[in-house]
N, C-alpha and C positions, 0 to 999 in steps of 0.2 A: 522526170527529167528536168522540167522547168524549176522545181524546187531546188534540185542540186545545183543547177546553173545559177540560181539566185543566190544561194549560200556562197558558192565560189566567187561570184562577183562581189559580194559583200566583203569577203576576205581580202580580195585584191584591193578593194577600195580602202579598207582599214590599214593596209600596208603601204598605201601611198604616203610619201614623206610629209607633204603639207597637211593632209588630214590627220595623220598620227600626231603631229605636233599640236594641232588645234584641239584634238580630243584630250591630249595630255594636259594642256592648259585648262580646258574646261573641267576635267576631273579634279585637277589640283585646286581650282577655284572653289568647286563644290566642297571638297574635303576641308579646305581652309575655312570656308563659311560655317560648315557643320562644327568644326573644332572650336571656332571662335564662339559660336553660340553655346556649345557645351561648357567651354571654359568660363564663359560669362556666368552661366547658371551656377557652376561650382563656386565661383568667386563671390557670388552674391547670395546664393541660397542659404537660408538659415543664419545670416549674419546681421546683427543689429547695427545700425549706424551710430557710432560714437563721435561726438564732436572732439576737436583737439583738446579742449579743456577736460572733457570726460576721460579721454584716453590718458591724459597726464595723471589724473586722479587714480585711475585704475593701476597704472604702472607703479605708483608709490606704495601699493600694497605688496610689493615684493622687492627683491627676489626672496625666495624661501628654499631651504632654511637660511636664516641669517647667520653671519659670522658673529660669534659671541666671544668677547675677550675674557681672559681669566678674571675671576672675581677677586679683586685684590684684598678685600676685607676678610677673606677666608683662605688661609694659606694652603688648604687641602682641596680646594674647589675642583681642581683638575686631576686629582689623585685617584687612580683606580682602586687601590686598597681602601681609600676613604669611601668611595662609592659603594664598595662591597660591604664595608662596615655599616654604612648608612642604610643600605637595603636590609641588612640583618636587623638593625634597630627598628626599622620601619614596620616590620612584621612581628616584633617581639612584644608579647603581652605582659611580660614581667615588668615592663616600665610603668604599667598602670598600677593603681593602689591595690587592686585585688586580683591582678593577673588575668583579667577578662577582656581587656580592650587593648588594641594596638592602633597605630596610625592608619593601618590598612582597613580597620573596621569601618571607617568613614570614607577613606580615600581608596576605593576599590579599583584595582587595575582594570578589571573587565568593564567597568563603567566610566572609563577615562578618568579614573581617580576621583570620582564623585560617588554618591551613594543612592541616587535616584529618590531621595526623600525630600519633602519640602524644607525641613530643617534637620540639622545633624542631631543624632542621638548617640551619646556615649553612655556614661553612667546615668545620665538624665537627659531629658530633651533640652535642646538649645534654642536660641532665637533666630539663628541664621542658617541659610542654605550652605551646603558644602561646596566650596570652590574647587574646580579642577586644579591639579598640580601640573598638568601638562603645560609646558612653556612658562612655568612660574618664574624661572630664573630671569626672564626678560623684564620682570616688573621692577619698578623703582620703590613702590610701597606695597605692603603685603596685607592680605585680609580685606574684608569688605569695607573696613574703615581706615585702613592704612595704619594700624596700631604698631607695626614694626617696619623697620627700614632695611632689613636684610632677610634673605631666605633662611639663613641659619637662626636668626632670632625668632622668626615666625614659626620655626619648627619646634621651639621650646614651649610656647604658650599652651598648646593643647594638653601637654603632659601634666601641667600643674593646674589646669582649669578643673574646678570641682565637678562640673557637669560633663566633662569629656573623659580624661583618663584619671583625674582625681589624685594625682600623686603630689607629695611634698617634694621640693627640690632635692632634699637629702635622700629621699627614697631612690630617685633616679640615679644619683651619683653613687650610692651604695650598691645598687644593682650592677652598675658598670664596673665598680671596683672588685666586687666579690664573686661575680659569675665568671668562671674561667674562660668561657668562649668570648664574652664581651671584653674582659680585661686583656685577653690576648689580641683581639682585633684592634682594640684601642692602641696598644703598644705598637702593633705593626703599622698603624696609620700615622701615629704622632711621634713615634720614635722613643717613647718613654712610657712607663706605667702611669695610670691615672694618679694624680696627686692625692695624697692621703689627707691633706688639710685644706686645700683650696677648692671648695665645692663649686664656686662660680666658674673657675677655670675648666673643670671637668664638664660642667653643664654646657658651657659655650662650645667646647669641643664636640660634645654629643650633637649639638645643633649643627655644627659645621660638617660633621660626617653625614647627617641626614640631608643637609643641603647639597653635598657632593653627589649623593644618589639622585635627588630630585632634579639637579641640574641636567641630568642625562635624559630626562623625560621631555623630549622635544617631538612635536607632532611631525608627521611625514608630509610629503607633497600631496596636493589635492587636485581635483579637476580644475578648480579656479586657477591654480598656479600654472597648469599647462596652458590654459587660455591666455593668462596674463603674459607668459613668456612668448607665446605665439604672436600676440599683439605687438610685443616689443620688437620682434624680428620681422614683422610684416608677413607672416605665414598664414594666409587666409584659409588655406585648406585645413590646417590644424585648428584654426579658430572655429571653423564650421562644425567641428566635433563637439563643441560646447553646447549643451541643450538650449533650445530657443527660449524657454521660460527663464532659465538662469541668466541668459543675456539680457532679457527684459528686466529681470530683477536687479541685475548689476547696474543697468542704466539708471534705474530708480535710486539705487543705493548711493551712487556718486552724483546723481542729478537732482531731480525734483524732491526726493525724500530727504536728501542731505544727511544720510546716516553717517557718512564719512567725516562729518564735522567732529564727532566724538570717537567713532570707530575707524581710526586711521592707521596708516603704516602697515608693515608686514604682519603684525600680530592683530590688526584690526582693533586697536585701542589707543587712546591717548595716555593711558597709564594714570589717569587722574580720577576725580570723583565728581558726581553731579546728582541732581534731584530728578527723578523721573516720574513723579506722581504716584508713587507707591506709599501706602500708609507707613508711618514711623511708629505706630502704636503696637507694642508687643501684645501677645495673647493675654498676659496678666494685667494689662492696662498701663504698664510703664512705657516710657518713651525711649526709643532707640535714637540717640543723638547722632549716630553715624560718625562721619569724619570728624566732627567736633570732639567727640570723646577719643577718637583714634589718635589725633594729634597730641592730646594730653597724655595718653598712655605712652606714645612713642617718646615724647620728651622726658617722661619720668623714668623710662626704662634704663637700668644699668647695662643692658645689652645693646643699647643704641650704638650706631656707628660713630657717635661722638665720644664713646667711652673707651676703656682700656682694652676691650676684647676685640676691637677692630685690628686686624693683622696688617693693615696698610699704614705704614709710618706717615704717609702724606695725608691720610684721612680724606682722600679725594672724594670718596663716596659719601662722606659725612657732611659735605657742604650744604646739600639740600636739607638735611635733617637739622642743621644748626640754624638755618634761616627760614624754615617754614613758619608761617604766621597763622595764628588762630584768629579767625574772623567770624562774623555772623553768617557769612555765606556757607561756612562749613556745616552748619546745622542741617541734618537730614540728608547730607550727601553720602552716596555710597559708590563703590568702585564701578568704573566703566570697564566691564570685563572684555577680554579678548574674545574673538568669535571663531577661532579655529576649533574644529570639532564641536561646535556649539549644539549641533543637532543631537549629540550624544549625552548632553548634560542636563536634560530636563529634570525637575521643574526649574523655573527661572526667577530672577530678582533676588534681592538680599534676604527676603523672607520666604522664598520658594512659593510665592502665592500665585504664580502664573504657570499653568500646567504645560502649555505647548508653545512651540515657536509661532504658530499661527495666532495664538492668543497674545503673544508678545507684540507682534506686528500690529494686530488690531488695537492693542492698548495705545500704541503710539499714533495710530490713525485717528483715534477719537479722544485723545488726552485733552483735558479742559483746564481752564484757569483755576478752578476750585481745587482740583487734584494737586496742582502745582503749589497752590497756596498752603496746602496742608504739609508741604515739605519746606516751609520757609520759617525764618526766625519768628518767635513770639506766637506762632500759631498754637503751640502747646505749652507756652510758658518759657521762662528763661532758665537755662541750666546753670544756676549759680551766679547770676548777675554779670556774666562775661560778655553778653551779646551787645554789639553796637546797635543803635536804633535805626536800622535801615534794612529794607528787604533784600533778599538775594535774587538776582536775576537768573533767568533760564533761557537757553536758546531753543527750548522745545516749543513747538507749535503743532496743533492738530494737522496731520498729513492729509486727511480726507481721501484715503485710498479706496479704490474700487476693490471688489472681491478678487478680480483678476490681478490687480496690483499686489494684493496681499499674497496670493498664491505664487506670483512670480518672485517676490522677495524671499519667501520661504524656500522656493526652489533654488534660488541663488545661495542662500545660507547653507543648504544641504551640500552644495559643492565645496564648502570649506572643510568638510570632513576628509581626513586622510583615509587611505585604503587599508590600513593595518588595524585589525582588531587588537585590543589590549589583552594579551594572553596572561594567564595566571603566572606569576613570577616565582622563581624557586631559589633565588639567591639568599633567602633568609635562613638557610640551614646553618648550623654552627660552623664557625670558621675551621678550616682544616688544620690550623696550627695548634689546636687544643689537644692535649693528651688527657686521657681519662685519669681522674684523681689529682689533677694539677690544681689544688685548691688554694695555694698561696696567693695572696693578693698581689704581691710584687714579684713572685717567682714563677709565673706561668711559663711553661716550656714551649718554645716556638718550633714548629716543624716546617720544612720547606713547602712553599706554595707551588704546586705543579699544575695549577689550573691555567 
């Protein structure tokens, strides 16, 4: 009886107006305090502090994907038929001298258009690592040494390199003229059959179709992009999903390590060339002069943007090509590669001599003056008496990273991978416009494209 009376009394007390209000206020204050503590933990847990300067540097690595204007030097750069023709050519072994090698032999789609070899191997071994074709359209210069100034010109060189596909230019143009599927696709792309007399014109068009295909090889969004965009809009909850190690690595990247001095912008590259303390001596003992030879090759090429095959009447993209200067600083310089999907493109450096990303970061952590000297003018002689008598400067200094720093930077670099694996591509099948038996060079019959 006493227990029941006590419970009833308590109920009457709780229903008293003043006490009810007091309890409500107390409960509300407790709830607000708990919520505030929880929210504070959510807003700060797992978030690295970035200074305003670091935040600004992070934001300049986006947005992604970037808007890319039509490539004026290539009149078919945005053409779907050209991209289909280019993909067909990309996988076509007939363009090689013995029918055994295609562009895809070294630029394997499943490997982010690399080959996972230290150096490329076509008909023979080469001296340089295979660069990924993903995002290649965004470059200003092409190849490890910048020997070409357009994606379409860069697409021609491997076909006629004796160590790669080994073809004479005449062989490439004759294959396009005489093979019904290729002649048909050419006409669909360019509105006329391949010229019977102007090999250079046909060859440049082959390069432009290949470039139209490669222009569509753009990497997807990454965990870094999600973090960068969350940082831009102040969404701390979304920022907290980014791994702690990657945040620490990113802070190093834009801060103490200063990686972003060269690896800047949405593509994580300045698009230029530098010395990084990697040997310039080839396996056979010869010297790879890098950018020095690249400028010479670009200036001598009849497919340069300064020449007649540039489809842009204003030659706007040719200004850089016309004014690029050959200096002693170019000796031993190689491309500063973009870093998107970098974890998929091992091994690294121009000669493929560095096996893993961890090894790359460790290389920069311990780089010394002697290694940099070996990538300076006159260290291995003078390539033809062209070098001015002054050393090239380098912004590189040993980073003196801890093992945790190295692991954090590698964790960050892995977040630059997109989520989409590169599937095997099937667009290299013969064009649907080809009729069996249509062997006439200029009279290939076209069928409607229902794709």
